[in-house]
C-alpha positions in Angstrom: 88.9 62.4 125.9 89.5 61.7 129.7 91.5 64.0 132.6 93.3 62.1 135.1 93.6 63.5 138.5 95.8 62.1 141.3 94.8 62.6 145.1 97.3 61.2 147.6 95.9 60.4 150.9 98.4 60.0 154.0 98.7 56.4 155.7 96.8 57.9 158.6 93.4 58.3 157.0 94.3 55.8 154.1 93.1 52.8 155.9 89.8 54.0 156.8 89.2 55.4 153.3 89.9 52.6 151.9 87.6 50.2 154.0 84.8 52.3 153.2 85.2 52.4 149.2 86.0 48.6 149.3 82.4 48.3 151.2 80.6 50.0 148.2 82.8 50.2 145.4 80.8 48.5 142.9 77.6 50.5 143.9 79.2 52.7 141.2 81.8 51.1 138.6 85.1 50.0 139.8 88.2 50.2 138.2 90.2 46.9 137.3 92.9 49.1 135.8 93.9 52.3 134.9 97.4 51.8 133.5 99.1 54.5 135.6 102.0 51.8 137.0 104.2 51.5 134.1 105.6 48.0 133.2 106.5 46.3 129.6 107.1 43.0 128.3 108.8 42.0 124.9 108.6 38.8 122.4 112.1 37.9 123.8 114.6 37.9 126.7 117.3 39.5 124.3 118.5 42.7 125.5 117.4 42.4 128.7 113.6 42.6 128.0 111.4 40.1 129.7 109.0 38.3 127.9 107.0 37.9 131.7 106.9 39.9 134.7 104.8 40.9 137.4 104.3 44.9 139.2 102.6 46.0 142.0 100.5 49.1 141.9 98.0 50.8 144.2 95.7 51.3 141.5 95.8 47.8 140.3 92.7 45.3 141.2 94.2 42.7 143.6 97.6 45.0 144.1 99.7 43.3 141.5 99.7 43.0 137.4 101.0 39.9 135.5 101.9 40.8 131.8 103.2 38.1 129.5 103.3 37.9 125.8 104.1 34.7 123.4 105.2 35.4 119.7 107.2 34.2 116.8 109.3 37.3 117.0 112.9 37.0 117.1 114.1 40.6 118.4 113.4 42.5 121.7 110.0 44.4 121.2 108.9 43.1 117.7 106.1 42.5 119.9 105.4 44.4 123.1 102.9 44.5 125.4 103.3 47.6 127.9 101.2 49.6 130.4 102.3 53.4 130.2 100.9 57.0 130.6 97.4 55.5 131.6 97.0 53.1 128.5 98.0 49.5 127.7 99.5 49.4 124.5 99.7 46.1 122.4 101.9 45.9 119.2 103.2 43.8 116.5 106.4 44.4 114.0 105.6 43.6 110.2 105.4 40.2 109.9 104.9 39.7 113.5 102.3 37.8 115.4 101.6 37.6 119.1 99.4 37.0 122.2 99.2 39.1 125.0 97.9 38.4 129.0 97.1 40.5 131.7 96.2 38.6 134.6 95.0 39.9 137.9 95.5 37.6 140.4 97.3 39.1 143.5 101.1 38.2 144.1 102.3 34.9 142.3 104.5 33.9 139.2 103.5 36.2 136.4 103.4 32.9 133.9 100.7 31.2 135.9 97.1 32.1 137.0 96.5 31.4 140.7 92.6 31.0 141.2 92.6 32.3 144.8 94.6 35.6 144.3 91.9 37.8 144.5 90.3 36.4 147.3 86.8 35.2 146.3 86.1 38.7 145.2 82.1 39.3 144.2 82.0 41.2 140.8 78.3 41.4 140.9 78.2 43.3 143.6 75.8 46.3 143.6 74.0 45.0 140.5 77.0 45.4 138.2 76.2 43.6 134.9 80.0 43.1 133.2 83.3 44.5 132.3 83.7 47.4 130.2 86.6 48.3 128.2 87.4 51.6 127.1 89.5 50.7 123.6 91.2 54.1 122.1 92.5 52.4 118.8 93.5 49.7 116.5 95.1 50.6 113.0 94.2 47.4 111.7 90.9 45.1 111.7 91.4 42.0 113.8 92.2 42.8 117.2 90.7 40.3 119.6 89.8 40.5 123.4 88.9 37.5 125.3 88.2 38.1 129.2 88.5 35.0 131.4 87.1 34.9 134.6 88.5 32.0 137.4 86.5 31.1 140.6 88.2 30.4 143.7 87.6 26.8 142.8 89.4 27.0 139.2 86.0 27.1 137.2 86.4 29.8 134.2 84.1 31.7 132.1 85.1 33.3 128.8 84.3 35.6 126.4 85.7 37.1 123.3 85.2 39.9 120.9 86.9 41.0 118.0 87.2 44.5 116.5 87.6 46.3 113.2 89.8 49.2 113.0 89.3 51.9 115.8 89.9 55.5 115.2 88.3 57.2 118.1 87.9 55.6 121.7 84.7 53.1 122.3 83.7 51.8 125.2 82.5 48.0 125.0 80.7 45.8 127.3 81.4 42.1 128.3 78.5 41.1 130.1 78.2 38.3 132.4 75.0 36.8 130.5 77.4 36.7 127.6 80.1 34.5 129.0 80.4 30.8 128.4 81.3 28.6 131.3 80.1 28.1 134.8 82.1 30.3 137.1 80.9 31.7 140.0 81.1 35.3 139.4 80.5 35.8 143.3 83.6 34.2 144.2 86.0 35.5 141.7 90.0 34.6 142.4 91.4 35.9 139.2 90.7 37.6 136.0 92.6 37.5 132.5 92.7 39.5 129.5 94.2 37.9 126.5 94.8 40.1 123.7 95.5 39.0 119.9 95.8 40.3 116.5 97.1 40.6 113.1 100.9 40.9 112.0 101.9 44.9 112.2 98.8 45.7 114.6 99.1 48.5 117.0 96.3 49.0 119.5 95.8 50.8 122.4 93.3 50.4 125.8 92.2 53.3 128.2 90.7 51.7 131.1 88.7 48.7 132.2 86.2 48.5 134.7 83.5 46.6 136.7 80.0 47.6 137.0 78.9 50.2 134.0 80.9 52.2 131.4 80.8 55.2 133.6 84.1 56.1 134.8 85.0 55.0 138.0 86.3 56.6 141.4 88.6 54.2 142.8 90.4 50.9 142.5 90.8 48.9 145.8 92.4 46.0 146.2 89.7 43.5 147.6 90.1 42.1 151.4 93.7 43.1 151.1 94.4 46.8 150.1 93.3 48.0 153.6 95.9 45.9 155.3 98.4 47.1 152.8 97.8 50.7 153.2 100.1 51.2 156.5 103.2 49.5 154.6 102.6 51.4 151.3 102.6 55.0 153.5 100.2 56.5 150.5 97.1 55.5 148.7 96.9 56.9 145.4 93.2 57.2 144.1 93.3 57.8 140.4 89.8 60.0 139.3 88.7 60.0 135.7 86.0 62.0 134.1 85.1 62.7 130.6 
């Protein structure tokens, strides 16, 4: 169970605060995503539901989140990937299977991965050992999560995990030492989460962090967020505590 608290900092002090946080963010855990900024994609474009989209959010690593879903569905939202109310929901209707993608790679086409989008972010800083995921629920066995790290040269490393039914929130670790591939984790340009699972699956993810499974205090945009603050006007920092 988590309690979300929002603190708004004026633009006058926002840039200074952001640069201070960015300098030592991974000394403690750093949020990749708290899913506070709403966004939704569906299986088809029927009914005005896009199958891929990008959105800006101050709580998103890199400032932008891409969502995309591939599916054998024939109707809107028979497959669904949505960020809403601080969680990421992934669902399939009966008889439908899909694959969802969440990509953090800056401002780009949501159907592609820009391997320089995070500007060479060091995800090992402050002795960070991996990516940690809070999974709230999965109503069927077979939820599959894959994290792929892209360095700025386009080299990748990936790690996949599968889960049984989840009824109580669990925090799982994707440790860097377990990834397969040759990506330079000190020069990261993009991070992607792939979600897959069986027909009729409903699953929910709460929070994704870099560092350790302790709830983070901020999600600054590497290299660019301090420059964006005067344009945005207000910086929203999302604090979570158990």
